[in-house]
C-alpha positions as CSV (number, residue, x, y, z in Angstrom):
1,X,-19.7,37.2,209.6
2,X,-16.7,38.1,207.5
3,X,-14.8,41.3,208.3
4,X,-16.1,42.9,205.0
5,X,-19.7,42.2,205.9
6,X,-19.1,43.6,209.4
7,X,-17.7,46.8,208.0
8,X,-20.5,47.2,205.5
9,X,-23.3,46.5,208.0
10,X,-21.8,48.8,210.7
11,X,-20.7,51.7,208.6
12,X,-22.6,54.9,209.2
13,X,-22.2,55.7,205.5
14,X,-24.7,54.5,202.9
15,X,-23.3,51.6,201.0
16,X,-25.2,50.4,198.0
17,X,-24.2,47.9,195.3
18,X,-26.1,47.2,192.1
19,X,-25.5,44.8,189.3
20,X,-25.0,45.9,185.7
21,X,-28.7,46.0,185.0
22,X,-29.2,48.5,187.8
23,X,-30.8,46.0,190.3
24,X,-29.8,46.7,193.9
25,X,-28.0,43.8,195.4
26,X,-26.7,45.3,198.6
27,X,-28.2,47.9,200.9
28,X,-26.7,48.6,204.3
29,X,-28.3,50.3,207.4
30,X,-26.6,53.6,206.4
31,X,-28.5,53.5,203.1
32,X,-31.7,53.0,205.1
33,X,-30.9,56.0,207.2
34,X,-30.1,58.2,204.2
35,X,-32.8,57.1,201.8
36,X,-35.6,55.8,204.1
37,X,-36.0,52.4,202.4
38,X,-35.2,49.2,204.4
39,X,-33.0,46.6,202.9
40,X,-36.1,44.4,202.4
41,X,-37.7,47.2,200.4
42,X,-34.6,48.1,198.3
43,X,-32.8,44.9,197.5
44,X,-33.9,43.4,194.1
45,X,-35.4,46.8,193.1
46,X,-34.1,49.1,190.5
47,X,-31.8,52.0,191.3
48,X,-34.8,54.0,190.0
49,X,-36.2,54.1,193.6
50,X,-33.5,56.6,194.5
51,X,-32.9,58.2,191.1
52,X,-34.7,61.4,190.1
53,X,-37.0,60.9,187.1
54,X,-35.0,63.0,184.7
55,X,-31.8,61.0,185.5
56,X,-33.2,57.5,185.0
57,X,-31.3,56.8,181.7
58,X,-27.9,56.6,183.4
59,X,-26.9,54.0,185.9
60,X,-28.0,50.5,185.2
61,X,-29.3,51.4,181.7
62,X,-26.2,52.3,179.8
63,X,-23.1,51.6,181.9
64,X,-20.8,52.9,179.2
65,X,-22.5,56.3,179.5
66,X,-22.7,56.8,183.3
67,X,-21.4,60.1,184.6
68,X,-18.4,58.7,186.3
69,X,-15.0,60.4,186.4
70,X,-12.4,57.9,187.3
71,X,-14.2,55.9,189.9
72,X,-16.4,58.5,191.5
73,X,-19.6,60.3,190.5
74,X,-21.4,63.2,192.0
75,X,-25.1,62.4,191.4
76,X,-28.4,63.6,192.8
77,X,-30.5,61.0,194.5
78,X,-34.0,60.9,195.8
79,X,-34.9,59.9,199.4
80,X,-38.1,58.0,200.1
81,X,-39.8,61.2,201.2
82,X,-39.1,62.7,197.8
83,X,-36.3,65.1,198.9
84,X,-33.3,65.3,196.5
85,X,-29.8,65.2,197.8
86,X,-26.4,65.4,196.0
87,X,-24.2,62.4,196.9
88,X,-20.8,61.1,195.8
89,X,-20.7,57.5,194.6
90,X,-17.7,55.3,194.2
91,X,-17.7,52.7,191.4
92,X,-15.9,49.4,191.8
93,X,-15.6,47.3,188.7
94,X,-15.8,43.6,189.6
95,X,-14.7,42.4,186.1
């Protein structure tokens, strides 16, 4: 296992990555703890599984219009049990 993989898999923080279409490509154990979905349930799904209904036109739909300020965003996310929680997300541009 690479050091980066080890850090992601052992971090107590939720670490999620999605492609430009909004499909989840990485979901660590911290994300399972926070949102309630296992990696098997979340990977290859849309970010919609954690996005409140009224916010579903942002991330993954129109990347040029996402509410990011510099490389961080404060967004509300929905856990599996339906509870909403404000979270800070950090965007990393791979281009």
